[in-house]
C-alpha positions as CSV (number, residue, x, y, z in Angstrom):
1,X,22.5,16.1,119.4
2,X,25.0,14.0,117.4
3,X,23.8,15.6,114.1
4,X,24.0,19.1,115.4
5,X,27.5,18.6,116.8
6,X,28.7,17.1,113.6
7,X,27.5,20.1,111.7
8,X,29.4,22.3,114.0
9,X,32.5,20.2,113.6
10,X,32.3,20.3,109.8
11,X,31.9,24.0,109.9
12,X,35.0,24.2,112.1
13,X,36.9,22.0,109.7
14,X,36.0,24.2,106.7
15,X,37.4,27.3,108.5
16,X,40.9,26.0,108.8
17,X,41.2,25.8,105.0
18,X,40.8,29.5,105.0
19,X,43.4,30.4,107.6
20,X,46.4,30.4,105.3
21,X,47.8,33.8,104.1
22,X,46.8,33.4,100.4
23,X,43.3,34.6,99.4
24,X,40.9,31.8,98.5
25,X,37.7,31.7,96.4
26,X,36.1,30.3,99.6
27,X,37.0,33.3,101.8
28,X,33.4,34.5,101.8
29,X,32.5,31.5,104.1
30,X,35.1,32.5,106.7
31,X,33.0,34.7,109.0
32,X,30.4,31.9,109.6
33,X,33.0,29.3,110.6
34,X,35.0,28.4,113.8
35,X,38.3,26.7,114.3
36,X,39.1,23.0,115.1
37,X,42.9,22.3,115.5
38,X,42.6,18.5,115.8
39,X,42.1,17.9,112.0
40,X,45.2,18.1,109.8
41,X,45.2,21.3,107.8
42,X,45.3,19.5,104.4
43,X,42.3,17.4,105.4
44,X,40.5,20.6,106.3
45,X,41.2,22.1,102.9
46,X,39.9,18.9,101.2
47,X,36.7,19.1,103.2
48,X,36.3,22.8,102.3
49,X,36.8,21.8,98.6
50,X,34.2,19.1,98.8
51,X,31.7,21.4,100.7
52,X,32.1,24.0,98.0
53,X,31.3,21.4,95.3
54,X,28.3,19.5,96.8
55,X,25.7,18.7,94.1
56,X,28.2,19.7,91.4
57,X,30.3,17.7,89.0
58,X,34.1,17.7,89.8
59,X,36.4,17.1,86.8
60,X,34.8,14.6,84.5
61,X,32.5,13.3,87.2
62,X,34.5,10.1,87.8
63,X,34.6,9.1,91.4
64,X,38.4,9.6,91.8
65,X,38.2,13.1,90.4
66,X,36.7,14.3,93.7
67,X,40.0,13.2,95.4
68,X,42.4,14.0,92.6
69,X,41.4,17.6,92.0
70,X,41.8,19.0,95.5
71,X,45.0,16.9,96.0
72,X,46.5,18.4,92.8
73,X,45.3,22.0,93.6
74,X,46.7,21.8,97.1
75,X,50.1,20.3,96.1
76,X,49.6,17.0,98.0
77,X,51.8,13.9,97.4
78,X,50.0,11.0,95.7
79,X,50.8,8.5,92.9
80,X,48.2,9.9,90.4
81,X,46.5,6.6,90.4
82,X,44.7,5.3,93.5
83,X,47.1,5.8,96.4
84,X,46.1,9.1,97.9
85,X,48.7,9.6,100.6
86,X,49.8,7.6,103.7
87,X,47.9,4.5,104.6
88,X,46.0,4.9,107.8
89,X,45.1,1.9,110.0
90,X,41.4,2.6,110.8
91,X,41.5,0.1,113.7
92,X,44.4,1.9,115.5
93,X,44.6,5.4,114.2
94,X,42.2,8.3,114.2
95,X,40.3,8.8,111.0
96,X,39.6,12.4,110.0
97,X,37.3,14.2,107.6
98,X,39.4,14.7,104.5
99,X,40.9,11.3,104.6
100,X,40.3,9.4,101.4
101,X,38.9,5.8,101.1
102,X,39.5,3.5,98.2
103,X,37.1,0.5,97.8
104,X,37.9,-2.7,95.9
105,X,35.1,-5.2,95.4
106,X,33.2,-4.1,98.5
107,X,29.7,-5.5,99.2
108,X,27.6,-3.7,101.8
109,X,24.5,-4.9,103.5
110,X,22.5,-2.4,105.5
111,X,19.4,-3.3,107.5
112,X,16.9,-0.5,108.0
113,X,13.8,-1.8,109.9
114,X,12.2,-4.3,107.6
115,X,14.4,-3.4,104.6
116,X,17.8,-4.7,103.6
117,X,19.8,-2.6,101.2
118,X,22.7,-4.2,99.3
119,X,25.3,-2.1,97.6
120,X,28.4,-2.9,95.6
121,X,31.5,-0.8,95.2
122,X,33.7,-2.5,92.7
123,X,36.4,0.1,92.3
124,X,35.4,3.3,94.0
125,X,37.0,6.4,95.6
126,X,35.3,8.6,98.2
127,X,36.3,11.4,100.6
128,X,35.4,11.0,104.3
129,X,33.3,14.0,104.9
130,X,32.2,13.5,108.5
131,X,33.3,11.1,111.3
132,X,30.5,10.0,113.6
133,X,32.4,7.4,115.5
134,X,34.6,4.4,115.1
135,X,33.9,3.1,111.6
136,X,30.9,5.4,111.1
137,X,31.3,8.0,108.4
138,X,29.5,10.3,106.0
139,X,31.4,10.0,102.7
140,X,31.3,12.4,99.7
141,X,31.5,10.8,96.3
142,X,30.3,11.0,92.7
143,X,29.7,8.7,89.8
144,X,27.1,6.7,91.8
145,X,23.6,5.5,91.0
146,X,22.2,7.8,93.6
147,X,23.9,11.1,92.5
148,X,25.1,10.4,89.0
149,X,28.3,12.4,88.2
150,X,27.6,15.0,90.9
151,X,29.0,15.1,94.4
152,X,26.6,13.6,97.0
153,X,26.8,12.4,100.6
154,X,26.2,8.9,101.9
155,X,26.3,7.1,105.2
156,X,29.0,4.5,105.6
157,X,29.3,2.0,108.5
158,X,32.3,-0.2,108.1
159,X,30.4,-2.9,110.0
160,X,28.0,-3.2,107.0
161,X,30.9,-4.4,104.7
162,X,30.4,-8.1,104.1
163,X,33.2,-8.7,101.6
164,X,35.9,-6.9,99.6
165,X,38.6,-4.5,100.8
166,X,39.3,-0.9,101.4
167,X,42.2,1.4,102.2
168,X,42.0,4.7,104.0
169,X,44.6,7.3,103.0
170,X,45.8,10.4,104.8
171,X,46.8,13.2,102.4
172,X,50.1,14.9,102.9
173,X,52.4,17.4,101.3
């Protein structure tokens, strides 16, 4: 049920990116989507951009290109380095698809049955693609060992972080 609802929510998010007055190259997806007003419009547009580029290389394929390109195309305010908007306190504030997460020296330890998976994100940027609950996300990113320089999706549970730091940004104009 959770997976089905998430798919509906993502579809709803993508729609809002198409509701402005200017034509978009993504307009052909409009008739299969519905509306969700709780997500900031800029975030919805970022999710639509990511959706349109899954399994493709964005920019040079660097991880931060997946955040930088839609921010630039949409006229968002950011420092052109690694501060992608307003800092969001994930413990107090709602996190939305389209928010951007910057990792610094993060170690992850995920236990799946009898397997333990360790991951390291030294200096990595990702877009939060879906929110499944407090600290539980699907992130879109590229320049990874799993996807190479193409955009892919990964589970992220903040409880799996054993060391390092991260900041979540809310894009704005």
